[in-house]
C-alpha positions as a printed Julia matrix, in Angstrom:
125×3 Matrix{Float64}:
  -48.88  -32.14   47.54
  -51.18  -35.06   48.02
  -54.18  -32.91   46.96
  -52.4   -31.82   43.77
  -51.85  -35.4    42.59
  -55.54  -36.31   42.86
  -56.89  -33.13   41.19
  -54.41  -33.12   38.3
  -55.79  -36.24   36.56
  -59.35  -34.93   36.93
  -58.37  -31.67   35.19
  -56.69  -33.63   32.4
  -59.75  -35.81   31.89
  -62.01  -32.77   31.95
  -59.95  -31.01   29.22
  -59.73  -34.25   27.21
  -63.51  -34.64   27.41
  -64.1   -31.02   26.32
  -61.65  -31.41   23.44
  -63.19  -34.67   22.19
  -66.72  -33.34   22.55
  -65.78  -30.27   20.52
  -64.11  -32.39   17.86
  -67.17  -34.65   17.53
  -69.51  -31.62   17.37
  -67.4   -30.03   14.65
  -67.42  -33.23   12.58
  -71.22  -33.53   12.94
  -71.76  -29.91   11.89
  -69.57  -30.33    8.8
  -71.49  -33.46    7.78
  -74.81  -31.66    8.26
  -73.62  -28.74    6.18
  -72.51  -31.07    3.39
  -75.9   -32.77    3.34
  -77.64  -29.38    3.27
  -75.52  -28.31    0.33
  -76.62  -31.22   -1.81
  -80.05  -31.36   -3.34
  -81.67  -33.19   -6.19
  -82.94  -31.52   -9.31
  -85.52  -33.4   -11.36
  -86.0   -32.22  -14.92
  -89.24  -33.18  -16.6
  -90.48  -32.79  -20.15
  -94.25  -32.22  -19.91
  -96.61  -32.15  -22.87
  -99.68  -29.9   -22.86
  -98.46  -26.79  -21.09
  -99.76  -23.83  -23.07
 -100.59  -20.99  -20.68
  -99.63  -19.57  -17.29
 -102.87  -20.9   -15.76
 -101.87  -24.43  -16.86
  -98.42  -23.96  -15.34
  -99.94  -22.74  -12.07
 -102.19  -25.79  -11.82
  -99.26  -28.13  -12.43
  -97.07  -26.23   -9.96
  -99.7   -26.64   -7.21
  -99.86  -30.41   -7.83
  -96.07  -30.83   -7.81
  -95.46  -28.64   -4.77
  -97.93  -30.82   -2.85
  -95.47  -33.71   -3.13
  -93.53  -34.12    0.12
  -89.94  -33.01   -0.39
  -90.45  -30.66   -3.34
  -88.78  -27.39   -2.34
  -89.13  -25.32   -5.5
  -90.46  -25.57   -9.05
  -89.4   -23.78  -12.21
  -91.68  -24.15  -15.24
  -90.74  -23.04  -18.77
  -93.9   -22.8   -20.82
  -92.26  -22.35  -24.21
  -90.54  -25.77  -24.16
  -92.52  -27.68  -21.53
  -89.55  -28.11  -19.19
  -90.33  -28.43  -15.49
  -87.5   -28.34  -12.96
  -88.13  -29.58   -9.46
  -85.7   -28.91   -6.62
  -86.0   -31.6    -3.98
  -84.81  -31.44   -0.38
  -81.69  -33.42    0.51
  -82.22  -37.11    1.35
  -85.68  -37.15   -0.23
  -86.35  -39.48   -3.15
  -89.32  -38.92   -5.43
  -89.92  -41.68   -7.93
  -91.06  -41.16  -11.52
  -94.37  -42.97  -10.91
  -95.37  -40.45   -8.24
  -94.53  -37.57  -10.58
  -96.35  -39.19  -13.51
  -99.47  -39.62  -11.37
  -99.45  -35.96  -10.24
  -98.84  -34.73  -13.8
 -101.66  -36.93  -15.11
 -103.98  -35.59  -12.37
 -103.19  -32.04  -13.52
 -104.16  -33.02  -17.09
 -100.72  -33.24  -18.69
  -98.43  -35.96  -20.05
  -94.95  -36.77  -18.76
  -92.59  -37.35  -21.71
  -89.12  -37.39  -20.08
  -87.71  -37.74  -16.58
  -84.12  -36.92  -15.55
  -82.66  -36.8   -12.04
  -79.55  -34.75  -11.29
  -77.57  -34.31   -8.03
  -76.65  -30.65   -7.34
  -73.97  -29.36   -5.01
  -75.02  -25.89   -3.87
  -71.49  -24.85   -2.75
  -70.07  -25.51   -6.2
  -72.93  -23.64   -7.84
  -72.36  -20.59   -5.59
  -68.59  -20.69   -6.16
  -69.07  -20.8    -9.95
  -71.3   -17.69   -9.81
  -68.67  -15.77   -7.83
  -65.89  -16.46  -10.37
C-alpha cells in the first residue's frame, strides 16, 4: 500500500505533463499553419513592358529580392503581381529601385494581404 501512494502522484504528474505538452504543441502548430496560410500580394503598375524579353528581365530583378516567392507579369496592361512570403515586408522604394534598374518605371503600388485557406475554399465551391 505504501508503494502505491508514492507512485500514484508521479503517474498523475506524468500524464498531466504529457497532456499539457501535447496541448502546447497543438496550439503552436495551428499558429504556424495560420501564418503559412497568409501571404502578401503586391500589385504594381509598370510602364515600359512591351515584350516577353522585357518581362523576363524584370522578373529576374524582382525575384532577386529576398522574400519574393512568385511573380506574375501581364504584358498587355503592365500589371506585375508579386507574391511575398509570410512575415516579409518589401517597401515600395526597394521595388522602385529594382524596377528602375531593369529599365522600367513604377506607376502604382498596392499591397494586399491574402489568406490562402479562403482562396482554396472559394475555388472548391
